[in-house]
N, C-alpha and C positions, 0 to 999 in steps of 0.2 A: 507231903503235898505233891501232887503230880506235876510233871514238867509242864503240862498244858496250863495249869493254874499259875505256876511261877511265871511262865511266858506272858500270861495275861496281865499279871501284876506289873511286869517290866514294861509291857506295851502301854499300860495306863500311865505309868510314870513318864514315859517318852511323850505321850499325848498331852499330858499336863504341861510339860516343858514347852512343847510346840505351841500350845494354846497361849501360854504366857508370852512367848516371844512375839507371836502375832499381835497380841493385845498391846504389848509395849509400843509397837510401831504404829498401830492404828487406833490406839485408845483415845486420841484427841478427837476422833470422829464422833464420839458419843458423850453426852453429858453424864452418863453413868460410868463411873470409873471402874466398875467390875465387869464391863462388857468384854466378852471374848469374841474375836472375829478370826476365824481360821480360814486359810486359803481354800480348803476343800469345800467350805460352805458356799462358795460362789457357784458350785455346780447346781445347787438347788435354789432355795429361796432365802435371800439375805435376811429379810424381815423375820421369818420364822426362826432362823438360826439365832438372830439377835434376841428374840423373846425367850428362846429356850435357854440361852447361856448368859443372859445379862447379869444374873446374880451369882455366877460361878466365882469361886475364890481360888486363888493359887495357894496351895497349902505347903506343908513342910518338906517338900522334895528338894527345894533349893532355898537359898537365903532370901526370904520374902522382902526384907527391908532393902536389900541391894537392888532387887528387881523393881520395886516401887520407885526408888530414887531414880533409877535409870529411865524408867517409863516417863516420869514427870519431867525429867530433863529434856527428853526428846519432845514431849508434848509442848513444853514451853517454847522450844525453838521453832516448832511448826506453827504454833499460835502466833508467835512474833512475826514469822515469815508471812503468814496469812494477812496480818494487820498491815504490814509494810507494803504489801502488794494489793491491798484493797479487796481481798477475797472475802466473799460473803460467808461468815461462819454460822449463819442461821439456816443454811440449807438443810434439807432432810438428810437423814443418815445415808441413804442410798446415793443421794446427790453429792454428798460430801465425799463418799468413797470414789465416785466417778470423777469428781473434781480433782482429787489428788492423782488418781491413776492417769487421767488424760492430760495432766500437765498443769494442774491448778487453775484452769480457767473455769468459771462458773458454768454449770450445765443448766440449760433452760428446760429441756425435756427429760423426764425420768426414764423414758423409753429409748433414749438416743443411742444407747449401747446395749447389746445383749449380754447376758451373764457369762457366757463362755469367753467373751472378749475381756470382760472384767476379771474373771478368774485368771486368765493367762497373764494379764498385765500385773495383777497382784502377786502372782507366783514369781514373776520376774523381779518384782520389787524386793521380794524376800530372798532372792537367789544369792549365791556367793560371789557374783560378779564374773563368773567364768563361763556363763552361758553365751549364746550367740548374739547377733546384732539386735535381738529383741530386747536386750537390756536398755536400749534407748527408748525413751517414751516418745510416742507420736503426738503431734499437735495438729488440730484441725486447721486447714489453710484459712488464713484471713482472720483468725480469732486472736492470735497472740503473735507479737512481733519477735524478731530474732533476738533482740537484747533480753526481753523478758524470758524467752525460751531458754536462753543460756543460763540465766539466773535460776530458773526452776530446775533445770537439769543438774546444775552444780549442787543445788540444795539436796536434790534426790540422791546424788552420788555420795554426799557427805553423810546422809542418813543411812545409806547402805553400809558405809564403812563403820558407823557407830553400831549398826545392827550386828555386823560380823564380830566386832569387839565384844559386844554384850553376850553373844552366843558363846564366845570363848570363856568369858568370865563366869557364866552360869555353869558351863561344863567343868571349870576349875573348882567352883564352889561345890558342885555335886560330887566330884571325885574326892575333894578334901573331907566332905562329910563322911564318905565311905571309909577313908583312912582313919579319921579321928574316932569313929564309932567302933572300928575294928571289923574286919571282914566277916567273921562268924556271926557277930551280933547283927550286922546288916542283913545277912542272908536269912537269919531268923525273923527279923522284922519284915522282910519281903514276904516270907511265907504267911505272915499274919496280915499282910496288906497294909502295914504301917510305915513302910519306907518306899 
């Protein structure tokens, strides 16, 4: 098999892992547990991306049960936070995304932010915490008080830490699978597109 095809298989594996990590963090935004929301999608149309990927499944590249357990752990924490702070969980998908990214205040207008701004904030949310001051969420003046702002910011920071931990765990699982299966077998499976 050519190097080009092998690279394509590796890229597909990396893409699936990236999609799963994104889905773990923002899965609570949708009633469909199989939804994939990737940061790159914010460049285009969120709704089209949602429709295209809502039935996508995370397959055997990493330990699925571990990923699902972690996803629902984060989902529960965010849902609890939403309830405690009176956040409307019946907002549309796009509005829910904007609500989280803008600091968990309900968004009245679906056109209030453009997609480039959403994409940037979402990418920062998924960052490793080493980026610049943009890692701080911005809050519209007069919409949320300082105490609530601090609570939201603290919660976001906790989720970012959990996200980094989960990334490490998935990387460890992935490496462990490689070792357990044996390097040669894994390389053969890669050539067949099965790993």
